N, C-alpha and C positions, 0 to 999 in steps of 0.2 A: 731798907726802910720801906720800900714799896711792898715787899712781902709781908712786913709786920702790919701795915695798914689793911692789907687784903685779909690777913688772918684775923684781925679784930673786927672787921665788918660783918663776918658771918655770925659771931655771937651777938653783936649789936642788933642785927636784923631779927634774930630769934627772940631776943629780950623785947624788942619793940613790938613784934607781932604778938607775943604773949600779953604784954601790957594792953595793946589794942583789943585783944580778944576778951580780957577780963572787963575792961571798960564797956565794951559793947554788950556783954551779958548783963552787967549791972544796969545799963541804960535801958535795955529791953525789959527788965523786971520792973522797972519804975514806971515806964510808959503804959498807958492804957492799951488794951488789945486793939487790933485793927478793927475798922468799922464793920467788916463783913465777917461776923462771927456766926455761930449756930443760931443765936437768937435773932440776928439780922436776917438770916436765911429763912427762918420760920416766919418772921414778919413779912418778908417779901412774898413768900408762898401764900400767906393768908391774904395779903393785899391782891395778889393775882387772882385768887379764888373769888374774892369779892367783886373784883372787876368783871370777871367772867360771868358771875351770877347776875350782875346788873345788865350785861349785854344780853344774856339769855332772857331775862325778865322784860327788858325792853323790846326784844324781838317778838316774844310771845304776846305782849300787849299790842304790838303793831299788827301782827299776823295771826293772832289766835283765833280770829273769826273764820279763818279759812279752813281750820281743822275741826272736825266733829269731835265733841267730847264724849267720854265713855258712857255718860248717862242719857245721851240723846237716842231716841228710838230709831231702830232701822226700818227701812220700808217693809211692807207686808210681803208675804211669800211670792205671789204671782204678779204683783204690781211692778211694772217696769220702773226702774229708778230714773231713767231718762225718757222724757216724752218723745215718742217716735213720730216721724212724718207719715204722710199718707202711704208711701211705699215701703214702710218699715215692716219687716217680717215679725210675726207674733210667736213663731215657734222657736225652740232652742237650737235648732240645727244651724249649719253653717249658712252664711248669707250668700246670696247670689253675687257673681262678680259684677263689678261696675262696668258700664258700657266703655269701650275703647274710645279714646280721644284721637281726633285727627289733627295732624300738624299742619 
């Protein structure tokens, strides 16, 4: 009798797994797709680009005055861009070394 029950459990398990597979396929067809689809990925990418754009625009609004725009005129040819002190050299050669400091 034990051998008969063992022999009948194998086909019963096969039939039960087949029924489960069929029901699972039908259930997946009726359910809506998962929330992370291609459309959701495109929407998330677009939102990330919008957020990055707002960060860049905010940074430029806060720090834009530090950078010269392309339409601003550059200083004239021989005029120094930085005003030099009384000991500043006017030639384009290397500057003299600074005096050594004592410790």
